C-alpha positions in Angstrom: 77.4 57.4 224.4 74.5 57.5 222.0 70.9 57.1 222.6 68.3 55.8 220.1 65.0 57.3 221.3 61.5 56.4 220.2 58.6 58.4 221.5 55.0 57.4 221.4 52.1 59.7 222.4 49.7 57.8 224.6 46.4 58.8 226.3 48.1 60.1 229.4 51.5 61.3 228.1 54.4 60.1 226.2 55.9 56.5 226.2 59.6 56.7 225.7 62.0 53.9 224.9 65.7 54.5 224.9 68.3 52.2 223.5 71.8 52.9 224.9 74.6 52.6 222.3 77.9 52.7 224.2 80.3 52.9 221.4 83.2 52.7 223.7 82.0 49.6 225.5 81.0 47.6 222.5 83.0 44.3 222.1 83.4 44.2 218.4 85.4 40.9 218.3 84.1 37.5 217.4 86.0 35.7 220.2 84.2 38.0 222.8 80.5 37.7 221.7 79.9 34.3 223.3 80.8 31.9 220.4 82.0 28.5 221.6 85.3 27.3 220.1 83.8 25.0 217.4 81.2 27.7 216.4 84.0 30.3 216.2 85.8 28.0 213.8 82.6 27.6 211.7 81.9 31.4 211.7 85.4 32.2 210.7 85.2 29.7 207.8 81.9 31.4 206.7 83.0 35.0 206.8 86.2 34.2 204.8 84.3 32.6 201.9 84.8 34.6 198.6 81.0 35.0 197.8 77.5 33.9 199.1 75.1 35.1 201.6 75.4 34.7 205.4 72.2 35.6 207.4 72.0 36.3 211.1 68.5 35.9 212.5 66.7 36.7 215.9 64.2 39.0 217.4 64.9 42.7 218.1 67.7 43.3 220.6 69.2 39.9 220.2 72.6 41.3 219.2 72.5 40.5 215.5 74.0 43.9 214.5 76.9 43.4 217.1 77.7 39.9 215.8 77.7 41.2 212.2 80.0 44.2 213.1 82.3 41.8 214.9 82.5 39.7 211.8 83.1 42.9 209.5 85.7 44.1 212.2 87.8 40.9 211.8 87.7 41.3 207.8 88.4 45.0 207.9 91.8 45.6 206.3 93.2 48.1 203.9 92.7 45.7 200.9 89.2 44.8 201.5 86.4 47.2 200.5 83.3 46.8 202.8 80.1 48.7 202.1 77.1 48.7 204.6 73.5 49.8 204.2 71.9 50.3 207.6 68.7 51.7 209.2 70.2 53.5 211.2 74.0 53.3 211.4 74.4 52.3 215.0 78.3 52.2 215.4 80.6 54.1 213.0 83.7 51.9 212.3 86.9 53.2 210.8 87.6 51.6 207.4 84.0 50.7 206.5 81.8 52.7 204.0 78.5 53.0 205.9 75.3 54.4 204.4 72.1 55.1 206.0 68.6 54.4 204.8 66.5 57.5 204.3 62.9 56.9 203.6 62.0 60.6 203.1 64.4 60.7 200.2 63.2 57.2 199.0 66.8 55.9 199.8 65.8 52.4 200.6 67.9 49.2 201.2 67.3 48.2 197.6 68.5 51.5 196.1 71.5 51.5 198.2 72.4 47.9 197.2 72.0 48.8 193.5 74.5 51.7 193.9 76.8 49.4 195.9 77.2 47.0 193.0 78.8 49.8 191.0 81.2 50.7 193.8 83.5 47.8 193.3 82.8 46.2 196.8 84.3 43.0 198.2 81.9 42.6 201.1 78.3 44.0 201.5 76.2 44.3 204.7 72.5 44.9 204.2 70.8 45.8 207.6 67.8 43.7 206.9 66.1 41.8 204.2 62.6 43.1 204.4 61.2 42.6 200.9 61.6 40.6 197.7 63.5 43.5 195.9 66.2 43.7 198.6 66.5 39.8 198.7 66.8 39.7 194.9 69.6 42.3 194.7 71.5 40.6 197.6 71.3 37.3 195.7 72.4 39.2 192.5 75.4 40.7 194.4 76.3 37.2 195.8 76.1 35.6 192.3 78.5 38.2 190.9 81.2 37.4 193.4 80.5 39.3 196.5 80.1 38.2 200.1 76.8 39.5 201.5 75.8 39.7 205.2 72.2 40.4 206.2 69.6 39.9 209.0 66.1 38.5 209.2 63.6 38.4 212.0 62.6 34.6 212.5 62.7 32.3 215.5 65.4 30.0 214.4 67.7 29.1 211.6 65.7 26.6 209.6 62.5 28.8 209.5 64.6 31.5 207.7 64.4 29.5 204.5 60.6 29.5 204.6 60.6 33.3 205.4 62.7 33.9 202.3 60.5 31.8 200.2 57.4 33.6 201.5 59.0 36.9 200.3 59.1 35.3 196.9 62.7 34.2 196.5 63.0 31.2 194.1 64.4 28.0 195.8 67.1 27.5 193.2 68.5 31.1 193.8 68.6 30.3 197.5 70.5 27.1 197.1 73.0 28.7 194.8 73.8 31.6 197.1 72.9 30.9 200.8 76.0 29.8 202.7 74.6 29.8 206.2 72.0 31.0 208.6 73.0 31.9 212.2 70.3 32.3 214.8 71.0 33.9 218.1 69.7 35.1 221.4 71.1 37.0 224.3 71.0 35.7 227.9 72.3 37.5 231.0 75.6 36.3 232.3 76.0 35.2 236.0 77.9 37.9 238.0 81.5 36.9 238.7 81.4 38.8 241.9 78.8 36.8 243.7 78.8 33.5 241.7 78.0 30.4 243.8 77.2 26.8 243.0 73.8 25.4 243.7 71.6 22.3 242.9 68.4 23.2 241.0 65.1 21.9 242.1 63.3 19.1 240.1 60.8 21.8 238.9 63.6 23.9 237.4 65.2 20.8 235.7 61.8 19.9 234.3 61.7 23.2 232.4 64.6 21.8 230.4 63.2 18.3 230.2 66.0 17.0 232.6 65.7 14.6 235.5 68.1 14.7 238.6 69.8 11.6 237.4 70.6 13.4 234.1 72.7 16.0 235.9 74.2 14.0 238.7 77.7 15.1 238.0 77.0 18.6 236.7 77.5 21.8 238.6 75.0 24.8 238.2 75.9 28.4 239.0 73.8 31.5 240.1 74.6 34.9 241.4 73.5 35.6 245.1 73.4 39.3 244.4 76.1 41.9 245.3 76.9 45.6 244.8 78.6 45.0 241.4 75.5 43.6 239.8 72.9 45.7 241.8 71.8 42.7 243.7 70.5 41.0 240.5 72.9 38.1 240.3 73.8 39.0 236.7 76.3 41.2 235.0 76.9 41.5 231.3 75.3 39.3 228.5 76.2 36.3 226.4 75.0 35.2 223.0 73.6 31.7 222.2 74.1 30.6 218.7 72.5 28.1 216.3 74.5 27.8 213.1 73.0 26.1 210.0 75.7 25.7 207.4 74.3 24.7 204.0 75.6 21.6 202.3 74.4 19.5 199.3 71.9 17.6 201.3 70.2 20.7 202.8 70.3 22.4 199.5 68.4 19.4 197.8 65.7 19.7 200.7 65.4 23.4 200.0 65.0 22.7 196.2 62.2 20.3 197.1 60.6 22.8 199.4 60.9 20.6 202.4 59.2 21.7 205.7 61.0 23.6 208.4 60.8 20.5 210.6 62.5 18.3 208.1 65.3 20.9 207.5 65.8 21.2 211.2 66.1 17.5 211.7 68.5 17.2 208.8 70.6 20.2 210.0 70.8 18.6 213.5 72.0 15.2 212.0 74.7 17.3 210.4 76.0 18.7 213.6 73.8 21.9 214.1 73.5 22.7 217.8 70.0 24.4 218.5 69.7 27.5 220.6 68.3 25.4 223.5 71.4 23.0 223.3 73.8 26.0 223.2 72.0 27.3 226.3 72.3 24.0 228.1 76.2 24.1 227.5 76.4 27.6 228.8 74.4 26.6 232.0 76.8 23.6 232.5 79.8 26.0 232.1 78.4 28.2 234.9 78.0 31.2 232.6 74.2 31.5 232.7 71.1 30.1 234.5 68.2 27.8 233.7 65.7 30.7 234.0 67.5 32.7 231.3 67.9 29.8 228.9 64.2 28.8 229.3 63.0 32.4 228.8 65.0 32.9 225.6 64.9 29.5 223.8 62.2 27.2 222.6 62.1 23.5 223.9 62.7 20.7 221.4 59.5 19.3 220.0 
C-alpha cells in the first residue's frame, strides 16, 4: 500500500494529509467504476477511436485517474504502445511506459509530451492540461494521428470548453481534435450488509426538486449501519458520469464561441445525462442516497 503525504507547517504544529493508494485493491476495469450500460458503450466507442482527445474532468479526488487507468487497462495489449506523463505516477501498470513530471529538472508535461511524439506512441495520457503549451502539444499529437487522454479541473463537461479557450486554445483546433468530455464525481455506495428500503421525507425530496407524487412507485435505500461499514451505512464508492460526445452541431457551437449554458442545453438535447440525472438513477437503483447526490452534484438551473 502506498501513501501520498502532504505536510504543511502551521502555527501550532504540522497539518498532514495522507492519500492512501491501495494498489492491490484498485478496480482498473471500466465495467467496475460505476458506468451504466449505455455510458459504458459510449466510453468504449470513444477510447477505441484512432485519434482525437478525450478529457476527463472533475475536482480533486473525484476518481479521474482511476477512470483513465481503467480505460488504458482495457486498451493495453502487446501491439499498442501507450505512454503516460503523470504528476506523480500513482499506479504502475505493466505494459505502459509511465513517466513522472519533475519540476526540479524542468521536466514538465509539455517537455515530456514533446519527447513522446518521437517515441512512436499509439496512445498518450497527459496527467493534466494546466497551460497553453501542454494543450497545444496535446492537440498536435491528436492531429498527427494519436489518441490523447487528459484531465481538467472544471465543474461539468460543457464548461471545459470555456476553460480550454481561456487557456488560449483556438476554437477551430478544439473542434478538429476534441472527441468527448467526461465529467465525474464520486458518491458513497449504500452498504450491502445493512441496506434497507425507506421513504424519504418531503424536505429530502425537495432537495432534488421532486414531489412525493413524482416518486410514488420508486424505492429508496439507505444503510442502517452495521459492523461491516463502521456504522456509517456506506461501504465503497461509485462514480457518477456526464458524457458530452462532440458532434457536428456541438462543434459548430464551439466555433461560434457559444456560452456554456447553450452548449449544455444542446448536449442534453443530444442525449447527454447530467451528473445530477446520473445520481438520480443511482438513487432509484438503490446504490446511493439523496444526501450523497445532493452534496456532489449541482441542481439544474
